[in-house]
PDB file as gemmi writes it, atoms N, CA and C in Angstrom:
CRYST1    1.000    1.000    1.000  90.00  90.00  90.00 P 1                      
ATOM      1  N   MET A   1      42.925 155.195 137.926  1.00  0.00           N  
ATOM      2  CA  MET A   1      41.973 154.262 137.570  1.00  0.00           C  
ATOM      3  C   MET A   1      42.480 153.113 136.570  1.00  0.00           C  
ATOM      4  N   ASP A   2      43.317 153.523 135.736  1.00  0.00           N  
ATOM      5  CA  ASP A   2      43.694 152.564 134.701  1.00  0.00           C  
ATOM      6  C   ASP A   2      44.522 151.450 135.436  1.00  0.00           C  
ATOM      7  N   TRP A   3      45.271 151.695 136.544  1.00  0.00           N  
ATOM      8  CA  TRP A   3      45.907 150.528 137.170  1.00  0.00           C  
ATOM      9  C   TRP A   3      44.849 149.572 137.911  1.00  0.00           C  
ATOM     10  N   CYS A   4      43.754 150.311 138.434  1.00  0.00           N  
ATOM     11  CA  CYS A   4      42.756 149.583 139.098  1.00  0.00           C  
ATOM     12  C   CYS A   4      41.912 148.588 138.057  1.00  0.00           C  
ATOM     13  N   GLY A   5      41.840 149.126 136.972  1.00  0.00           N  
ATOM     14  CA  GLY A   5      41.101 148.476 135.924  1.00  0.00           C  
ATOM     15  C   GLY A   5      41.909 147.272 135.348  1.00  0.00           C  
ATOM     16  N   ASP A   6      43.254 147.416 135.408  1.00  0.00           N  
ATOM     17  CA  ASP A   6      44.042 146.557 134.831  1.00  0.00           C  
ATOM     18  C   ASP A   6      44.518 145.608 135.948  1.00  0.00           C  
ATOM     19  N   SER A   7      44.360 145.854 137.175  1.00  0.00           N  
ATOM     20  CA  SER A   7      44.789 145.018 138.238  1.00  0.00           C  
ATOM     21  C   SER A   7      44.038 143.891 138.506  1.00  0.00           C  
ATOM     22  N   GLU A   8      44.744 142.665 139.102  1.00  0.00           N  
ATOM     23  CA  GLU A   8      43.905 141.655 139.654  1.00  0.00           C  
ATOM     24  C   GLU A   8      43.449 141.858 141.066  1.00  0.00           C  
ATOM     25  N   ASN A   9      43.735 142.890 141.605  1.00  0.00           N  
ATOM     26  CA  ASN A   9      43.129 143.384 142.947  1.00  0.00           C  
ATOM     27  C   ASN A   9      41.839 143.920 142.718  1.00  0.00           C  
ATOM     28  N   ALA A  10      40.998 143.596 143.725  1.00  0.00           N  
ATOM     29  CA  ALA A  10      39.591 144.031 143.569  1.00  0.00           C  
ATOM     30  C   ALA A  10      39.572 145.611 143.860  1.00  0.00           C  
ATOM     31  N   THR A  11      38.826 146.356 143.033  1.00  0.00           N  
ATOM     32  CA  THR A  11      38.600 147.744 143.373  1.00  0.00           C  
ATOM     33  C   THR A  11      37.153 147.859 143.798  1.00  0.00           C  
ATOM     34  N   ILE A  12      37.083 148.457 144.966  1.00  0.00           N  
ATOM     35  CA  ILE A  12      35.576 148.359 145.366  1.00  0.00           C  
ATOM     36  C   ILE A  12      35.120 149.945 145.694  1.00  0.00           C  
ATOM     37  N   ILE A  13      33.908 150.404 145.281  1.00  0.00           N  
ATOM     38  CA  ILE A  13      33.548 151.727 145.459  1.00  0.00           C  
ATOM     39  C   ILE A  13      32.124 151.471 146.457  1.00  0.00           C  
ATOM     40  N   ALA A  14      31.881 152.504 147.236  1.00  0.00           N  
ATOM     41  CA  ALA A  14      30.667 152.649 148.023  1.00  0.00           C  
ATOM     42  C   ALA A  14      29.428 152.799 147.039  1.00  0.00           C  
ATOM     43  N   TRP A  15      28.320 152.193 147.351  1.00  0.00           N  
ATOM     44  CA  TRP A  15      27.096 152.355 146.587  1.00  0.00           C  
ATOM     45  C   TRP A  15      26.646 153.861 146.338  1.00  0.00           C  
ATOM     46  N   HIS A  16      26.774 154.706 147.447  1.00  0.00           N  
ATOM     47  CA  HIS A  16      26.278 155.856 147.446  1.00  0.00           C  
ATOM     48  C   HIS A  16      27.458 156.839 146.421  1.00  0.00           C  
ATOM     49  N   SER A  17      28.540 156.316 146.269  1.00  0.00           N  
ATOM     50  CA  SER A  17      29.443 157.029 145.349  1.00  0.00           C  
ATOM     51  C   SER A  17      28.903 156.962 144.027  1.00  0.00           C  
ATOM     52  N   ILE A  18      28.187 156.079 143.516  1.00  0.00           N  
ATOM     53  CA  ILE A  18      27.905 156.182 142.041  1.00  0.00           C  
ATOM     54  C   ILE A  18      26.968 157.144 141.788  1.00  0.00           C  
ATOM     55  N   SER A  19      26.001 157.477 142.744  1.00  0.00           N  
ATOM     56  CA  SER A  19      25.260 158.682 142.408  1.00  0.00           C  
ATOM     57  C   SER A  19      25.916 160.009 142.447  1.00  0.00           C  
ATOM     58  N   ASN A  20      27.014 160.019 143.494  1.00  0.00           N  
ATOM     59  CA  ASN A  20      27.865 161.330 143.673  1.00  0.00           C  
ATOM     60  C   ASN A  20      28.545 161.355 142.273  1.00  0.00           C  
ATOM     61  N   ALA A  21      29.201 160.544 141.765  1.00  0.00           N  
ATOM     62  CA  ALA A  21      30.012 160.459 140.605  1.00  0.00           C  
ATOM     63  C   ALA A  21      29.032 160.989 139.523  1.00  0.00           C  
ATOM     64  N   TYR A  22      27.954 160.244 139.235  1.00  0.00           N  
ATOM     65  CA  TYR A  22      27.023 160.682 138.092  1.00  0.00           C  
ATOM     66  C   TYR A  22      26.715 162.076 138.172  1.00  0.00           C  
ATOM     67  N   TYR A  23      26.413 162.782 139.351  1.00  0.00           N  
ATOM     68  CA  TYR A  23      26.059 164.273 139.308  1.00  0.00           C  
ATOM     69  C   TYR A  23      27.110 165.002 138.945  1.00  0.00           C  
ATOM     70  N   ILE A  24      28.416 164.682 139.529  1.00  0.00           N  
ATOM     71  CA  ILE A  24      29.748 165.480 139.241  1.00  0.00           C  
ATOM     72  C   ILE A  24      29.868 165.453 137.683  1.00  0.00           C  
ATOM     73  N   LEU A  25      30.019 164.132 137.118  1.00  0.00           N  
ATOM     74  CA  LEU A  25      30.415 163.804 135.867  1.00  0.00           C  
ATOM     75  C   LEU A  25      29.222 164.551 134.769  1.00  0.00           C  
ATOM     76  N   ARG A  26      28.011 164.513 135.256  1.00  0.00           N  
ATOM     77  CA  ARG A  26      26.987 165.118 134.366  1.00  0.00           C  
ATOM     78  C   ARG A  26      27.236 166.573 134.313  1.00  0.00           C  
ATOM     79  N   ARG A  27      27.340 167.213 135.432  1.00  0.00           N  
ATOM     80  CA  ARG A  27      27.695 168.557 135.474  1.00  0.00           C  
ATOM     81  C   ARG A  27      28.880 169.120 134.793  1.00  0.00           C  
ATOM     82  N   ALA A  28      30.057 168.282 134.903  1.00  0.00           N  
ATOM     83  CA  ALA A  28      31.514 168.718 134.624  1.00  0.00           C  
ATOM     84  C   ALA A  28      31.407 168.826 133.266  1.00  0.00           C  
ATOM     85  N   SER A  29      30.876 168.141 132.251  1.00  0.00           N  
ATOM     86  CA  SER A  29      30.955 168.374 130.838  1.00  0.00           C  
ATOM     87  C   SER A  29      30.436 167.091 130.080  1.00  0.00           C  
ATOM     88  N   ARG A  30      30.348 166.057 130.794  1.00  0.00           N  
ATOM     89  CA  ARG A  30      29.968 164.691 129.956  1.00  0.00           C  
ATOM     90  C   ARG A  30      28.521 164.704 129.755  1.00  0.00           C  
ATOM     91  N   GLY A  31      27.665 165.433 130.458  1.00  0.00           N  
ATOM     92  CA  GLY A  31      26.072 165.187 130.197  1.00  0.00           C  
ATOM     93  C   GLY A  31      25.644 163.880 130.835  1.00  0.00           C  
ATOM     94  N   ASP A  32      24.197 163.788 130.591  1.00  0.00           N  
ATOM     95  CA  ASP A  32      23.758 162.593 131.095  1.00  0.00           C  
ATOM     96  C   ASP A  32      24.389 161.437 130.500  1.00  0.00           C  
ATOM     97  N   ARG A  33      24.436 161.179 129.010  1.00  0.00           N  
ATOM     98  CA  ARG A  33      24.606 160.004 128.368  1.00  0.00           C  
ATOM     99  C   ARG A  33      26.208 159.746 128.891  1.00  0.00           C  
ATOM    100  N   GLY A  34      27.147 160.801 128.694  1.00  0.00           N  
ATOM    101  CA  GLY A  34      28.459 160.561 128.994  1.00  0.00           C  
ATOM    102  C   GLY A  34      28.759 160.068 130.449  1.00  0.00           C  
ATOM    103  N   ALA A  35      28.111 160.644 131.322  1.00  0.00           N  
ATOM    104  CA  ALA A  35      28.224 160.177 132.782  1.00  0.00           C  
ATOM    105  C   ALA A  35      27.721 158.811 132.884  1.00  0.00           C  
ATOM    106  N   ARG A  36      26.628 158.227 132.183  1.00  0.00           N  
ATOM    107  CA  ARG A  36      26.181 156.925 132.158  1.00  0.00           C  
ATOM    108  C   ARG A  36      27.116 156.007 131.558  1.00  0.00           C  
ATOM    109  N   VAL A  37      27.833 156.503 130.674  1.00  0.00           N  
ATOM    110  CA  VAL A  37      28.623 155.614 129.647  1.00  0.00           C  
ATOM    111  C   VAL A  37      30.009 155.368 130.552  1.00  0.00           C  
ATOM    112  N   PHE A  38      30.447 156.521 131.328  1.00  0.00           N  
ATOM    113  CA  PHE A  38      31.448 156.439 132.196  1.00  0.00           C  
ATOM    114  C   PHE A  38      31.382 155.470 133.254  1.00  0.00           C  
ATOM    115  N   LEU A  39      30.275 155.591 133.995  1.00  0.00           N  
ATOM    116  CA  LEU A  39      29.813 154.851 135.117  1.00  0.00           C  
ATOM    117  C   LEU A  39      29.733 153.257 134.679  1.00  0.00           C  
ATOM    118  N   GLY A  40      29.221 153.074 133.435  1.00  0.00           N  
ATOM    119  CA  GLY A  40      28.984 151.729 133.025  1.00  0.00           C  
ATOM    120  C   GLY A  40      30.323 150.998 132.854  1.00  0.00           C  
ATOM    121  N   GLU A  41      31.279 151.777 132.349  1.00  0.00           N  
ATOM    122  CA  GLU A  41      32.628 151.269 132.063  1.00  0.00           C  
ATOM    123  C   GLU A  41      33.299 151.097 133.411  1.00  0.00           C  
ATOM    124  N   LEU A  42      33.180 151.883 134.352  1.00  0.00           N  
ATOM    125  CA  LEU A  42      33.694 151.756 135.600  1.00  0.00           C  
ATOM    126  C   LEU A  42      33.042 150.418 136.410  1.00  0.00           C  
ATOM    127  N   LEU A  43      31.769 150.331 136.298  1.00  0.00           N  
ATOM    128  CA  LEU A  43      31.273 149.198 136.873  1.00  0.00           C  
ATOM    129  C   LEU A  43      31.716 147.791 136.109  1.00  0.00           C  
ATOM    130  N   SER A  44      32.051 147.946 135.088  1.00  0.00           N  
ATOM    131  CA  SER A  44      32.443 146.617 134.306  1.00  0.00           C  
ATOM    132  C   SER A  44      33.617 146.040 134.999  1.00  0.00           C  
ATOM    133  N   TRP A  45      34.400 146.705 135.741  1.00  0.00           N  
ATOM    134  CA  TRP A  45      35.498 146.270 136.475  1.00  0.00           C  
ATOM    135  C   TRP A  45      35.600 146.585 137.935  1.00  0.00           C  
ATOM    136  N   CYS A  46      34.723 147.172 138.446  1.00  0.00           N  
ATOM    137  CA  CYS A  46      34.807 147.723 139.872  1.00  0.00           C  
ATOM    138  C   CYS A  46      33.553 146.981 140.553  1.00  0.00           C  
ATOM    139  N   GLU A  47      33.855 146.504 141.849  1.00  0.00           N  
ATOM    140  CA  GLU A  47      33.005 146.101 142.700  1.00  0.00           C  
ATOM    141  C   GLU A  47      32.162 147.069 143.574  1.00  0.00           C  
ATOM    142  N   ILE A  48      30.976 146.660 143.961  1.00  0.00           N  
ATOM    143  CA  ILE A  48      30.261 147.597 144.967  1.00  0.00           C  
ATOM    144  C   ILE A  48      30.268 147.089 146.158  1.00  0.00           C  
ATOM    145  N   ALA A  49      30.797 147.999 147.278  1.00  0.00           N  
ATOM    146  CA  ALA A  49      30.651 147.547 148.611  1.00  0.00           C  
ATOM    147  C   ALA A  49      29.330 147.136 149.131  1.00  0.00           C  
ATOM    148  N   PRO A  50      29.210 146.243 150.046  1.00  0.00           N  
ATOM    149  CA  PRO A  50      27.907 145.788 150.371  1.00  0.00           C  
ATOM    150  C   PRO A  50      27.150 146.954 151.212  1.00  0.00           C  
ATOM    151  N   ALA A  51      25.836 147.104 150.690  1.00  0.00           N  
ATOM    152  CA  ALA A  51      25.113 148.200 151.489  1.00  0.00           C  
ATOM    153  C   ALA A  51      24.155 147.640 152.383  1.00  0.00           C  
ATOM    154  N   LYS A  52      24.516 147.565 153.544  1.00  0.00           N  
ATOM    155  CA  LYS A  52      23.529 147.131 154.572  1.00  0.00           C  
ATOM    156  C   LYS A  52      23.378 148.186 155.789  1.00  0.00           C  
ATOM    157  N   LYS A  53      22.182 147.928 156.383  1.00  0.00           N  
ATOM    158  CA  LYS A  53      21.635 148.792 157.158  1.00  0.00           C  
ATOM    159  C   LYS A  53      22.683 148.930 158.441  1.00  0.00           C  
ATOM    160  N   SER A  54      23.261 147.968 158.880  1.00  0.00           N  
ATOM    161  CA  SER A  54      24.250 147.935 159.906  1.00  0.00           C  
ATOM    162  C   SER A  54      25.401 148.944 159.595  1.00  0.00           C  
ATOM    163  N   SER A  55      25.858 148.965 158.404  1.00  0.00           N  
ATOM    164  CA  SER A  55      26.894 149.887 157.955  1.00  0.00           C  
ATOM    165  C   SER A  55      26.317 151.341 158.123  1.00  0.00           C  
ATOM    166  N   ALA A  56      25.011 151.645 157.840  1.00  0.00           N  
ATOM    167  CA  ALA A  56      24.720 152.986 157.943  1.00  0.00           C  
ATOM    168  C   ALA A  56      24.469 153.418 159.327  1.00  0.00           C  
ATOM    169  N   PHE A  57      24.153 152.426 160.181  1.00  0.00           N  
ATOM    170  CA  PHE A  57      23.988 152.759 161.663  1.00  0.00           C  
ATOM    171  C   PHE A  57      25.483 152.918 162.159  1.00  0.00           C  
ATOM    172  N   GLU A  58      26.493 152.255 161.637  1.00  0.00           N  
ATOM    173  CA  GLU A  58      27.809 152.502 162.198  1.00  0.00           C  
ATOM    174  C   GLU A  58      28.276 153.902 161.751  1.00  0.00           C  
ATOM    175  N   ALA A  59      27.696 154.362 160.434  1.00  0.00           N  
ATOM    176  CA  ALA A  59      28.238 155.574 160.060  1.00  0.00           C  
ATOM    177  C   ALA A  59      27.513 156.796 160.941  1.00  0.00           C  
ATOM    178  N   LEU A  60      26.189 156.355 161.234  1.00  0.00           N  
ATOM    179  CA  LEU A  60      25.419 157.389 162.162  1.00  0.00           C  
ATOM    180  C   LEU A  60      26.068 157.586 163.596  1.00  0.00           C  
ATOM    181  N   GLU A  61      26.850 156.525 164.175  1.00  0.00           N  
ATOM    182  CA  GLU A  61      27.148 156.373 165.249  1.00  0.00           C  
ATOM    183  C   GLU A  61      28.600 156.817 165.594  1.00  0.00           C  
ATOM    184  N   SER A  62      29.284 157.017 164.353  1.00  0.00           N  
ATOM    185  CA  SER A  62      30.673 157.196 164.316  1.00  0.00           C  
ATOM    186  C   SER A  62      31.097 158.706 164.727  1.00  0.00           C  
ATOM    187  N   GLU A  63      32.120 158.838 165.263  1.00  0.00           N  
ATOM    188  CA  GLU A  63      32.450 160.253 165.941  1.00  0.00           C  
ATOM    189  C   GLU A  63      33.153 161.232 164.746  1.00  0.00           C  
ATOM    190  N   GLY A  64      33.280 160.571 163.553  1.00  0.00           N  
ATOM    191  CA  GLY A  64      33.751 161.619 162.548  1.00  0.00           C  
ATOM    192  C   GLY A  64      32.694 162.536 162.179  1.00  0.00           C  
ATOM    193  N   GLY A  65      33.205 163.735 161.820  1.00  0.00           N  
ATOM    194  CA  GLY A  65      32.208 164.951 161.795  1.00  0.00           C  
ATOM    195  C   GLY A  65      31.360 164.921 160.297  1.00  0.00           C  
ATOM    196  N   ASP A  66      31.887 164.206 159.372  1.00  0.00           N  
ATOM    197  CA  ASP A  66      31.407 164.256 157.979  1.00  0.00           C  
ATOM    198  C   ASP A  66      30.574 162.974 157.775  1.00  0.00           C  
ATOM    199  N   PHE A  67      29.185 162.913 157.731  1.00  0.00           N  
ATOM    200  CA  PHE A  67      28.350 161.628 157.559  1.00  0.00           C  
ATOM    201  C   PHE A  67      28.863 160.966 156.310  1.00  0.00           C  
ATOM    202  N   GLU A  68      29.154 161.563 155.243  1.00  0.00           N  
ATOM    203  CA  GLU A  68      29.415 160.887 153.871  1.00  0.00           C  
ATOM    204  C   GLU A  68      30.903 160.239 154.197  1.00  0.00           C  
ATOM    205  N   ASP A  69      31.658 160.992 154.806  1.00  0.00           N  
ATOM    206  CA  ASP A  69      33.008 160.175 155.106  1.00  0.00           C  
ATOM    207  C   ASP A  69      32.918 158.988 155.944  1.00  0.00           C  
ATOM    208  N   ASN A  70      31.926 159.171 156.996  1.00  0.00           N  
ATOM    209  CA  ASN A  70      31.533 157.952 157.882  1.00  0.00           C  
ATOM    210  C   ASN A  70      31.113 156.853 157.077  1.00  0.00           C  
ATOM    211  N   LEU A  71      30.081 157.148 156.006  1.00  0.00           N  
ATOM    212  CA  LEU A  71      29.611 155.963 155.245  1.00  0.00           C  
ATOM    213  C   LEU A  71      30.732 155.482 154.424  1.00  0.00           C  
ATOM    214  N   GLN A  72      31.679 156.037 153.805  1.00  0.00           N  
ATOM    215  CA  GLN A  72      32.749 155.561 153.210  1.00  0.00           C  
ATOM    216  C   GLN A  72      33.445 154.573 154.021  1.00  0.00           C  
ATOM    217  N   VAL A  73      33.980 154.960 155.252  1.00  0.00           N  
ATOM    218  CA  VAL A  73      34.674 154.111 156.275  1.00  0.00           C  
ATOM    219  C   VAL A  73      33.680 152.753 156.540  1.00  0.00           C  
ATOM    220  N   ALA A  74      32.534 152.986 156.847  1.00  0.00           N  
ATOM    221  CA  ALA A  74      31.546 151.898 157.074  1.00  0.00           C  
ATOM    222  C   ALA A  74      31.663 150.791 156.017  1.00  0.00           C  
ATOM    223  N   CYS A  75      31.501 151.380 154.696  1.00  0.00           N  
ATOM    224  CA  CYS A  75      31.416 150.475 153.535  1.00  0.00           C  
ATOM    225  C   CYS A  75      32.694 149.973 153.314  1.00  0.00           C  
ATOM    226  N   ALA A  76      33.824 150.542 153.515  1.00  0.00           N  
ATOM    227  CA  ALA A  76      35.171 149.979 153.130  1.00  0.00           C  
ATOM    228  C   ALA A  76      35.473 148.910 154.241  1.00  0.00           C  
ATOM    229  N   TYR A  77      34.853 149.253 155.551  1.00  0.00           N  
ATOM    230  CA  TYR A  77      35.093 148.114 156.515  1.00  0.00           C  
ATOM    231  C   TYR A  77      34.265 146.993 156.305  1.00  0.00           C  
ATOM    232  N   ALA A  78      32.935 147.107 155.841  1.00  0.00           N  
ATOM    233  CA  ALA A  78      32.038 146.122 155.573  1.00  0.00           C  
ATOM    234  C   ALA A  78      32.870 145.210 154.450  1.00  0.00           C  
ATOM    235  N   ALA A  79      33.337 145.967 153.259  1.00  0.00           N  
ATOM    236  CA  ALA A  79      33.829 145.172 152.338  1.00  0.00           C  
ATOM    237  C   ALA A  79      35.188 144.494 152.452  1.00  0.00           C  
ATOM    238  N   ARG A  80      35.771 144.774 153.717  1.00  0.00           N  
ATOM    239  CA  ARG A  80      37.075 144.267 154.092  1.00  0.00           C  
ATOM    240  C   ARG A  80      38.229 144.936 153.283  1.00  0.00           C  
ATOM    241  N   ALA A  81      38.004 146.078 152.847  1.00  0.00           N  
ATOM    242  CA  ALA A  81      38.916 146.838 152.019  1.00  0.00           C  
ATOM    243  C   ALA A  81      40.360 147.045 152.749  1.00  0.00           C  
ATOM    244  N   ASP A  82      41.448 147.049 151.956  1.00  0.00           N  
ATOM    245  CA  ASP A  82      42.724 147.213 152.564  1.00  0.00           C  
ATOM    246  C   ASP A  82      43.017 148.955 152.776  1.00  0.00           C  
ATOM    247  N   LEU A  83      42.296 149.702 151.705  1.00  0.00           N  
ATOM    248  CA  LEU A  83      42.775 151.029 151.681  1.00  0.00           C  
ATOM    249  C   LEU A  83      41.504 151.844 151.197  1.00  0.00           C  
ATOM    250  N   ILE A  84      41.348 153.034 151.748  1.00  0.00           N  
ATOM    251  CA  ILE A  84      40.411 154.076 151.195  1.00  0.00           C  
ATOM    252  C   ILE A  84      41.346 155.046 150.459  1.00  0.00           C  
ATOM    253  N   VAL A  85      41.123 155.426 149.235  1.00  0.00           N  
ATOM    254  CA  VAL A  85      41.730 156.242 148.471  1.00  0.00           C  
ATOM    255  C   VAL A  85      40.949 157.575 148.336  1.00  0.00           C  
ATOM    256  N   THR A  86      41.335 158.714 148.762  1.00  0.00           N  
ATOM    257  CA  THR A  86      40.601 160.037 148.796  1.00  0.00           C  
ATOM    258  C   THR A  86      41.655 161.089 148.763  1.00  0.00           C  
ATOM    259  N   ARG A  87      41.121 162.246 148.232  1.00  0.00           N  
ATOM    260  CA  ARG A  87      41.784 163.413 148.165  1.00  0.00           C  
ATOM    261  C   ARG A  87      41.810 164.104 149.667  1.00  0.00           C  
ATOM    262  N   ASN A  88      40.848 163.796 150.266  1.00  0.00           N  
ATOM    263  CA  ASN A  88      40.626 164.329 151.628  1.00  0.00           C  
ATOM    264  C   ASN A  88      40.979 163.533 152.767  1.00  0.00           C  
ATOM    265  N   ALA A  89      42.198 162.951 152.882  1.00  0.00           N  
ATOM    266  CA  ALA A  89      42.627 162.120 153.944  1.00  0.00           C  
ATOM    267  C   ALA A  89      42.621 162.741 155.226  1.00  0.00           C  
ATOM    268  N   LYS A  90      42.594 164.042 155.271  1.00  0.00           N  
ATOM    269  CA  LYS A  90      42.692 164.768 156.567  1.00  0.00           C  
ATOM    270  C   LYS A  90      41.384 164.396 157.421  1.00  0.00           C  
ATOM    271  N   ASP A  91      40.222 164.253 156.830  1.00  0.00           N  
ATOM    272  CA  ASP A  91      39.002 164.003 157.473  1.00  0.00           C  
ATOM    273  C   ASP A  91      38.767 162.592 157.891  1.00  0.00           C  
ATOM    274  N   PHE A  92      39.712 161.720 157.566  1.00  0.00           N  
ATOM    275  CA  PHE A  92      39.501 160.449 158.020  1.00  0.00           C  
ATOM    276  C   PHE A  92      40.466 159.854 158.976  1.00  0.00           C  
ATOM    277  N   THR A  93      40.826 160.815 160.057  1.00  0.00           N  
ATOM    278  CA  THR A  93      41.786 160.470 160.973  1.00  0.00           C  
ATOM    279  C   THR A  93      41.351 159.333 161.868  1.00  0.00           C  
ATOM    280  N   ASP A  94      40.021 159.164 161.880  1.00  0.00           N  
ATOM    281  CA  ASP A  94      39.618 157.919 163.005  1.00  0.00           C  
ATOM    282  C   ASP A  94      39.135 156.891 162.235  1.00  0.00           C  
ATOM    283  N   SER A  95      39.638 156.739 160.891  1.00  0.00           N  
ATOM    284  CA  SER A  95      39.146 155.521 160.262  1.00  0.00           C  
ATOM    285  C   SER A  95      39.737 154.272 160.662  1.00  0.00           C  
ATOM    286  N   VAL A  96      39.028 153.337 160.609  1.00  0.00           N  
ATOM    287  CA  VAL A  96      39.482 151.890 160.961  1.00  0.00           C  
ATOM    288  C   VAL A  96      40.224 151.221 159.757  1.00  0.00           C  
ATOM    289  N   VAL A  97      39.946 151.854 158.653  1.00  0.00           N  
ATOM    290  CA  VAL A  97      40.449 151.171 157.443  1.00  0.00           C  
ATOM    291  C   VAL A  97      41.784 152.441 156.975  1.00  0.00           C  
ATOM    292  N   GLN A  98      42.911 151.841 156.508  1.00  0.00           N  
ATOM    293  CA  GLN A  98      43.975 152.732 156.137  1.00  0.00           C  
ATOM    294  C   GLN A  98      43.415 153.694 155.066  1.00  0.00           C  
ATOM    295  N   VAL A  99      43.796 154.984 155.276  1.00  0.00           N  
ATOM    296  CA  VAL A  99      43.441 156.069 154.223  1.00  0.00           C  
ATOM    297  C   VAL A  99      44.821 156.484 153.587  1.00  0.00           C  
ATOM    298  N   VAL A 100      44.816 156.708 152.249  1.00  0.00           N  
ATOM    299  CA  VAL A 100      45.812 157.316 151.389  1.00  0.00           C  
ATOM    300  C   VAL A 100      45.379 158.393 150.398  1.00  0.00           C  
ATOM    301  N   THR A 101      46.121 159.282 150.065  1.00  0.00           N  
ATOM    302  CA  THR A 101      45.793 160.166 148.880  1.00  0.00           C  
ATOM    303  C   THR A 101      46.048 159.181 147.531  1.00  0.00           C  
ATOM    304  N   PRO A 102      45.579 160.017 146.712  1.00  0.00           N  
ATOM    305  CA  PRO A 102      45.908 159.292 145.190  1.00  0.00           C  
ATOM    306  C   PRO A 102      47.242 159.181 145.024  1.00  0.00           C  
ATOM    307  N   SER A 103      47.949 160.150 145.214  1.00  0.00           N  
ATOM    308  CA  SER A 103      49.593 160.131 145.031  1.00  0.00           C  
ATOM    309  C   SER A 103      50.272 159.252 145.840  1.00  0.00           C  
ATOM    310  N   GLN A 104      49.902 158.997 147.067  1.00  0.00           N  
ATOM    311  CA  GLN A 104      50.377 157.847 147.875  1.00  0.00           C  
ATOM    312  C   GLN A 104      49.934 156.567 147.493  1.00  0.00           C  
ATOM    313  N   PHE A 105      48.754 156.359 146.811  1.00  0.00           N  
ATOM    314  CA  PHE A 105      48.227 155.056 146.296  1.00  0.00           C  
ATOM    315  C   PHE A 105      49.111 154.888 144.987  1.00  0.00           C  
ATOM    316  N   LEU A 106      49.422 156.000 144.234  1.00  0.00           N  
ATOM    317  CA  LEU A 106      50.138 155.629 142.983  1.00  0.00           C  
ATOM    318  C   LEU A 106      51.468 155.252 143.245  1.00  0.00           C  
ATOM    319  N   ALA A 107      52.037 155.808 144.280  1.00  0.00           N  
ATOM    320  CA  ALA A 107      53.421 155.382 144.674  1.00  0.00           C  
ATOM    321  C   ALA A 107      53.464 154.090 145.274  1.00  0.00           C  
ATOM    322  N   LYS A 108      52.554 153.688 146.000  1.00  0.00           N  
ATOM    323  CA  LYS A 108      52.414 152.400 146.530  1.00  0.00           C  
ATOM    324  C   LYS A 108      52.404 151.392 145.524  1.00  0.00           C  
ATOM    325  N   VAL A 109      51.535 151.478 144.609  1.00  0.00           N  
ATOM    326  CA  VAL A 109      51.322 150.426 143.493  1.00  0.00           C  
ATOM    327  C   VAL A 109      52.533 150.401 142.396  1.00  0.00           C  
ATOM    328  N   ALA A 110      53.197 151.659 142.211  1.00  0.00           N  
ATOM    329  CA  ALA A 110      54.268 151.679 141.466  1.00  0.00           C  
ATOM    330  C   ALA A 110      55.482 150.923 141.853  1.00  0.00           C  
ATOM    331  N   GLY A 111      55.669 150.905 143.173  1.00  0.00           N  
ATOM    332  CA  GLY A 111      56.916 150.218 143.732  1.00  0.00           C  
ATOM    333  C   GLY A 111      56.665 148.639 143.884  1.00  0.00           C  
TER     334      GLY A 111                                                      
END                                                                             
């Protein structure tokens, strides 16, 4: 995340990921205020993928087995993202956007 915040390359997250991150952060130890502060800092340098009805329909019609993963792909495609960075790359085998793990991403940007 440090590299993304300092990079001149755009970092984009899906709209629905904000609420997911909030609930995880709130429960993990940061509490409501800490989660809001973290997300505010994230949003100060991160863009939001366009949220369109057509992307939701694409996710609904996708062959992928996990709807949330399908939403991630649809959002990344709509935003013309180069990569999706996820710990769960195995569930994105049909993605139209290249998928990498965090360690693969770090190796890519370090080189």
